N, C-alpha and C positions, 0 to 999 in steps of 0.2 A: 193070437200072436204066438209065434214059435219062440221068440226071444223076448226077454224083459225089456222094457223101455229104460234106457240108461239116462240117469240124471246126474250131472256133475254140478256140485255146489261149492262156490267159493265163499268162505266164511272166516270170521275171526273169533277166537274164544272170548275176547273182551268186547264183542259187539252185542249189545242188548237186543237189537232187532234181529240178529242172527238166530238167537235162541227162540224168540217169538216166531220168527219165520220157520224155524224147524218144526215147531208144534203145528203151525198152520199148514205147512207142507204135508206133514204126516196125516193130518185130518183130510187133506185133499186126496192123498194116495188111497186112504181108506174109502173115501167117497167114490173114487174112480173104480176101485175093485180089481184092477189088473195087476200084472206082475211088474214090479219096478226095481231096478238095481241102482243103488245110490253110492256115489263116491264123493268124499269131501276133499277140497283143495285149499291150499294155504293162501291167506291174504292178511297182511298186517296193516291195521288201520293207523297205528302209531309206533313204527319200528324204532323210534328214538327214545321210547319210554324206558327208564331205568328199571332193572329187575326189582330193586328195593325203592319203590317210589314213596316219598314222604308225603303223607296226607291222604285224604279221601277222594271220592269221585268228584265232588264239587271243586276241590283244590286242583284236581287234574284238568277239569274242563275250563276253569277260570285262569289258572296260572299257566298251564301247558298249552291250552288251546285258545286262550284269549277271550273266552266267553264270559260276559258279566255274571257274577255270582247269582244274582236273582234269576237271571235267565237259565242258568245251569240248574238251579233248584227246581224251576218249573219243568225243565226237560226231564229231570229225574222223576219227578212226581208223575208226569204224563206216561213215561215208558213203564213205570212201576204199575200203574193202573192198567195199561194195555197188557202187560205180562200177566197180571192177575186174571184178565179175561180169558186167558188160555191156560189157567191153573198153574202159573209159575209165580212163586213167592219171592220176588227179588228182594234182597236185603242189602241196600247200599250203605247202611251203617257198618256192616261187617265186611263189605267187599274190600279186597286188597288189590289195588291197581298194580299192574306189573307188565313187563315185556312178555310177549306171547310166543316168541320164536321157538323156544324149547317145547312149548305145548304143541306147536305145529309139527315139530320133529317127532314128538311122541305119537301124534296121529298117523304119521307115516310108518312108524314102527308097528303100531297096532294094525295098520292095513296089511302088513306082511303076514300077520297072524290071523287075519280074517275077522278082527274085532274092532274095526275102525268106528263103526256106528256106535257101539257100546262105549268106546273111549270118548267119542265126541259128546255123548250125553253125560258121561261122568264128569268131563271137564266143565261143561256148561253149568251143571248143577253145583259142582264144587265152587265155581267162581261166583255165580250170581246168587245162589241160594244159601250156600253153607259158609261163605267167607273164607274158603281155603285159598292157600297161595298156589298159583299155577305157573309161576315163573322160575322157581328153583328146582334143580334137578332132584334133590332128595324128596321134595314134596310130590313131584310128578311121578317118581318111581313108586311112591306109596300108592298114588291113585291108580297107576298101572296094575299094581299087585291086587288092588281091590276088584279088578275085572278079570283076574286070572293070569295076567302076564307075569313072567319071571322078573322079580324086582332087580336082582343083580344084573341080569342081562340088559334090562331096560336102562338102568343107571349107567352101565358101560356105554351103551349106544348114544345116550344123550351127552355124556361127558366127552365123547370123541367126535361129536358132530356127524355121526354116521349118516343121518338122514337130512342134514342141512342142504345138501345138493338137491334133494327132491323138493324141499320147501322152495328153494330158489327157482326151480323149474316151474312149479305151480305159479309163482309170482310173475315169472317171465311170460307165461301163457296168458295170464290175466291181463298183462299189459298189451299183448298182441291182440287180444279180444276187445280191448278198450274198456275193460272193467275198471270203474273208478270208485265203486262203493259195493258194500255187501249187506245182506246176502244176495248172491247172484246165481241164478239157476240156468243151466243149459240142458235142454231136453233132446236126446237123440242126436246131439251135435249140431242142431240146426234151429231149434226154437229156444229163445231166451226170455227169461222173466227176471226183472230186477225188483228187489225189496221184499218185505214181509207181507205178501199179498194174502187175500182171504183164501180159505180152503177151496171155495167154489172156483176161484181163478185157476188154482193149481189143477183141480180136477178137470176143468175145461181144457187146459193146455194138454194134459195127458190124453184126453179124448181126441184132440186134434192130431196128436202124434199117431195114435192108433188108427185114425181114419186116413191119415196120409200114407201110412204103411199099407193099409188095405188097398188104397187107390193105386199105389205103385206096383 
């Protein structure tokens, strides 16, 4: 192939399946062995979440989403076990639930500097593993600086909503495509995969895209 396969991924920082799906997709790309270009797009699962949410994840699922506490506990246990199967140590006791719109703005800022993938990994790890706050501008600027972005410039961009328009464009496109949940993967603009599928599934789809290009 002369050009890499483009994969557009709609995701949310606060989505546990998105981080799991990221790991499985990366394993699929490695299994595929070809050249792949990845771009992340914004999707907010709970845009009405306050930046300073009072309580833990079970409180959010039960109080904010109306899920019975026992069921919420079972959901968290299950996703934590699945995360562990792909070497992710989720820490829901430390997790700080928050609004993610500023994190999405940060991902667009990072894309301008060619480090969107690094920023996405840093945000996921900060949120699910380290218990860092990913909703406040000061905290996000700190995380940006950790991957080499200018902290002051990042802070200014977030404070002035410089990239909010790009976030809304991603969300509008998701609506046009009928995306109702994440992670959602679009391969070469024509093949779609929803959910945190196994690595073999992602590798198979990438192979189909390669074959379709060859046939064309």
